N, C-alpha and C positions, 0 to 999 in steps of 0.2 A: 427495482432498480439495482444494478450491479455496479458497485463503486470500488475501484482500485485505490487504496489509500497508502501512499508512500510514507514510511516511518510512522506506523500507528502507535508506537509506544514511547517515542522520544521526539521532542522534549516531554517533560513529565505531564503537561496538561493535555497532550493529544489523545490519551485514552478517553477523555470526556467527550471529545468530538466524535471519535469512532463509535463509542457507545450511543451517542445521540443519533447518529445515522442509523444504527441498528434498531434503536427504539422506534423510529418512524418507518421501519420496514425495509430499509436498504440491506442488501446482502453485501457485506464489506469483505473485500479480499485485501488483506494486509500484505505489505511488502516491506521487509526489513533485513537488516544485516546481522541480526542476532538469531540464535536458535529459538524455535518456538517455545521451548521450555523456559527461556529467560523472560518471556513476556509477562507483564502483570496480569493478574486475574481478570480485571475489568476489561483489558484489551482482548484477552483470549476468549472471554464470553461473548464479546461483540463481533468477533470475526467468523465469517462462514468458511474462510480458507486463509491460509498463510503461505506466502512464497518467500523463500530466503534467497538473498543475493550475496555474493562474496564480500561485498563492501560498497560504500558510496564514493570512495576516493576516485575510482576509475568509473566514471559515469557511462562511458561507452560500453564497458563490460556489463554494468548493471542494466543498461538499456537492452542489450542483446539477451541477457539472462531473463529479464522480465518478459520480453516478447515471446521467448521460447516457452516459458512456463504458462503464459496466458493463452497459448495456442489452443483453439477449440472452446474457449470460454467466452461468454458474453460480457462485454464491458460497455457500460453506459457513461461512466464518468471516471476520470483520473484526478485524484485530489492529493494535495499535500499542504500542510500549514507550516512546514519547516523550510525556511528560506533557502538553504543550500540545495534543496531538491526541486525548486520551482522550474528551472530550465529543463530538468529531466522529465518532470510531469508534462511540460509543454511539448517536448519531443514525443512522448508517448501518445499524447492526445492527437497530435498531428499524424502519427503513423497509424494509430488505431482508427482514426476517423470519427 
């Protein structure tokens, strides 16, 4: 299963969810606004790929950036546990199908 996980490293408890997905066999594609080198070790180890967006404040720009970077990739699920990104995740699910 290929899971796109928005904001895999923030808030501080999310790396545990991301690593849990990886432990049960999911390929987790993290999407965040920080450089990959800024991610915690637990998060980095759990991700099969990482996509960087310019920021979360302009969710339309983030939406377009994510879709562009996901082109050609399989996506089974889009997840987030950070409330400010719930609508963005829903938009991505709707577009990706």
